[in-house]
C-alpha positions in Angstrom: 124.7 19.8 -71.9 127.6 22.3 -72.2 127.4 22.1 -76.0 123.8 23.5 -75.8 124.8 26.5 -73.7 126.6 28.3 -76.6 123.4 28.1 -78.7 121.1 29.3 -76.0 123.5 32.2 -75.4 123.4 32.9 -79.2 119.6 32.9 -79.0 119.6 35.3 -76.0 122.1 37.7 -77.6 120.2 37.8 -81.0 116.9 38.4 -79.1 118.5 41.3 -77.1 120.0 42.8 -80.3 116.7 42.8 -82.1 114.9 44.4 -79.2 117.5 47.2 -79.1 116.7 48.1 -82.7 112.9 48.5 -82.8 112.5 50.3 -86.2 112.7 47.0 -88.2 109.9 45.7 -85.9 107.7 48.7 -86.6 108.4 48.6 -90.4 107.7 44.9 -90.6 104.4 45.5 -88.8 103.3 48.3 -91.2 104.4 46.2 -94.2 102.3 43.2 -93.2 99.3 45.3 -92.2 99.3 46.9 -95.7 99.7 43.6 -97.5 97.2 41.4 -95.6 94.8 44.3 -95.1 94.8 44.7 -98.9 94.3 41.0 -99.4 91.3 41.0 -97.0 89.8 44.0 -98.7 90.3 42.5 -102.1 89.1 38.9 -101.5 86.0 39.9 -99.5 84.6 41.0 -102.8 84.8 37.5 -104.3 81.5 36.1 -105.5 80.0 34.0 -102.7 79.3 31.1 -105.0 82.9 30.9 -106.3 84.6 30.1 -103.0 83.7 29.7 -99.3 84.4 33.3 -98.1 84.8 32.4 -94.4 87.4 29.8 -95.4 89.2 32.2 -97.7 89.3 35.0 -95.2 90.3 32.7 -92.3 93.2 31.4 -94.5 94.4 35.0 -95.0 94.1 35.8 -91.3 96.2 32.6 -90.4 98.7 33.5 -93.1 99.0 37.0 -91.5 99.6 35.4 -88.1 102.1 32.7 -89.2 104.0 34.3 -92.1 106.1 36.5 -89.8 106.9 33.5 -87.6 107.7 31.0 -90.4 108.9 33.0 -93.4 109.9 36.6 -92.7 113.1 35.9 -90.6 115.3 35.1 -93.6 119.0 34.7 -92.9 120.0 33.5 -96.3 121.2 37.0 -97.3 123.6 37.3 -94.3 124.9 33.7 -94.9 125.6 34.4 -98.6 127.4 37.7 -97.7 129.5 36.0 -95.1 130.6 33.3 -97.5 131.4 35.8 -100.3 133.2 38.3 -98.1 135.2 35.7 -96.2 133.5 36.3 -92.9 132.7 32.6 -92.7 136.3 32.0 -91.5 135.5 33.6 -88.2 133.1 30.7 -87.5 135.2 27.9 -88.9 138.0 28.7 -86.5 135.7 28.6 -83.5 134.2 25.6 -81.5 130.7 26.3 -82.8 128.6 24.8 -85.6 127.8 27.4 -88.2 124.3 26.2 -88.9 123.6 25.7 -85.2 124.6 29.3 -84.6 122.3 30.6 -87.4 119.5 28.3 -86.4 119.6 29.8 -82.9 119.6 33.3 -84.3 116.8 32.4 -86.7 114.6 31.2 -83.8 115.3 34.4 -81.9 114.2 36.5 -84.9 111.1 34.3 -85.3 110.2 34.7 -81.7 110.1 38.5 -82.2 108.2 38.1 -85.4 105.6 36.0 -83.7 104.7 39.1 -81.6 104.4 41.0 -84.9 101.9 38.4 -86.1 99.8 38.8 -83.0 99.7 42.6 -83.4 98.7 42.1 -87.0 95.8 39.8 -86.1 94.6 42.2 -83.4 94.6 45.1 -85.8 93.0 43.3 -88.7 90.2 41.8 -86.5 89.4 45.3 -85.2 89.6 46.8 -88.7 87.5 44.1 -90.3 84.9 43.3 -87.6 82.6 41.5 -90.0 85.0 38.8 -90.9 83.8 35.4 -89.7 86.9 33.6 -88.3 86.5 29.8 -88.4 87.8 27.9 -85.3 89.8 24.6 -85.7 87.5 21.9 -87.1 88.2 19.6 -84.1 90.8 18.7 -81.6 92.6 16.3 -84.0 92.7 19.1 -86.6 94.3 21.4 -84.1 97.0 18.9 -83.0 97.7 18.1 -86.7 98.0 21.8 -87.4 100.6 22.2 -84.6 102.6 19.2 -85.8 102.6 20.4 -89.4 103.5 23.9 -88.3 106.7 22.5 -86.7 107.6 20.7 -89.9 106.8 23.7 -92.0 109.1 25.8 -89.8 111.9 23.3 -90.3 111.4 23.3 -94.0 111.4 27.1 -94.2 114.6 27.4 -92.0 116.5 24.7 -93.9 115.6 26.2 -97.3 116.5 29.6 -96.1 120.0 28.5 -94.9 120.5 26.2 -97.9 120.1 28.9 -100.5 122.6 31.0 -98.6 125.3 28.3 -99.1 124.8 28.6 -102.9 127.2 31.5 -102.5 130.0 29.0 -102.4 129.6 28.6 -106.2 127.9 31.8 -107.3 128.6 35.5 -106.4 126.3 36.0 -103.4 123.7 33.7 -105.0 121.4 36.6 -105.9 119.4 34.6 -108.4 118.7 31.6 -106.2 117.9 33.9 -103.3 115.3 35.7 -105.4 113.8 32.5 -106.6 113.5 31.3 -103.0 111.9 34.6 -102.0 109.3 34.1 -104.8 108.8 30.4 -103.8 108.3 31.2 -100.1 105.8 34.0 -100.6 103.8 32.8 -103.6 104.2 29.0 -103.8 103.4 28.4 -100.2 99.9 30.1 -100.5 100.7 33.2 -98.4 99.8 35.8 -101.0 97.9 33.6 -103.4 95.6 31.1 -101.5 95.7 27.7 -103.3 91.9 27.4 -103.2 91.8 30.1 -105.9 93.9 28.1 -108.3 92.6 25.5 -110.9 92.7 21.9 -109.7 95.5 21.1 -112.1 97.7 24.0 -110.7 96.9 22.9 -107.1 98.0 19.4 -107.9 101.4 20.6 -109.1 101.9 23.1 -106.2 101.1 20.5 -103.6 104.0 18.3 -104.8 106.5 21.0 -103.9 108.1 21.6 -100.4 106.7 25.1 -100.3 103.1 23.7 -99.9 104.2 22.0 -96.7 105.3 25.3 -95.1 101.9 27.0 -94.5 99.3 25.7 -96.9 99.2 22.1 -95.5 99.1 23.2 -91.8 96.2 25.6 -92.6 94.4 22.9 -94.4 94.7 20.7 -91.3 93.3 23.6 -89.2 90.3 23.8 -91.5 89.7 20.1 -91.1 90.5 19.1 -94.7 92.4 16.0 -93.6 89.9 13.7 -92.0 91.1 10.1 -92.4 94.1 8.6 -90.7 95.7 7.3 -93.9 95.5 10.8 -95.3 96.9 12.4 -92.1 99.8 9.9 -92.0 100.5 10.5 -95.7 100.7 14.2 -95.2 103.0 13.9 -92.2 105.3 11.4 -93.9 105.5 13.6 -97.0 106.4 16.7 -95.0 109.1 14.9 -93.1 110.4 13.4 -96.3 111.0 17.0 -97.5 112.6 17.9 -94.2 115.0 15.0 -94.4 115.8 15.6 -98.1 116.4 19.3 -97.7 118.6 18.7 -94.6 120.6 16.0 -96.4 121.1 18.3 -99.4 122.1 21.2 -97.2 124.7 19.0 -95.3 126.2 17.8 -98.6 126.3 21.3 -100.0 127.9 22.6 -96.9 130.7 20.0 -96.8 131.5 20.4 -100.5 131.5 24.2 -100.1 133.8 24.3 -97.1 136.3 21.9 -98.8 136.6 24.3 -101.7 136.3 27.5 -99.7 139.1 30.1 -100.2 137.8 33.0 -98.1 138.6 35.8 -100.6 139.3 39.1 -98.8 140.7 37.5 -95.7 
């Protein structure tokens, strides 16, 4: 397992580096507290007959817990910069897989962000003591939630890294990165819970990979997938997106490296 050691070392070094610089940790905590605290304050005023308030507020709390872990640790900006500046050469000349390296670093960042999510939950629960948090519907819902969460993490990481590789063909891929940012935060149900959308809009959104990042796992937690055919369909669809995005990323990477000229190096 010598090949694995280089990636575990990368994980440890990235973890140590992030712990040295604590200011980003504090700023991310403050940012999420403001955002999700505002969402709770706003959505608690919804008419009781318009939507199930406990379900809505539980969804926001779960988003506050999981968004730092799943979404916030974006590496697409650094990948795009390394491709545009020629820094990618430093990796191509070494016995390490570029995406394995960044996947390890991404997991390290997400490990720190998971702690941020726990802090946020603690502060929000203290600040909004009247919120009725719903537990998992049952054991099956909890297990399905965990499985879908793993798939959602893979989709988020692969999309994140894949958009960075667009810099092979555009200058730093600013446009695609911005679109991915919007997709991650607004089309995955983090800032705009899908239950507030019309049925027609939900039908469209649930056919995108973004819905399988956080929306689908949270629906499983709430017990909205009750039959085995429905559960199997959700899992297969999510892993279809994982396979499709991984294949697209691999093809994009190979084509990009073949045409890469490393300007500035």
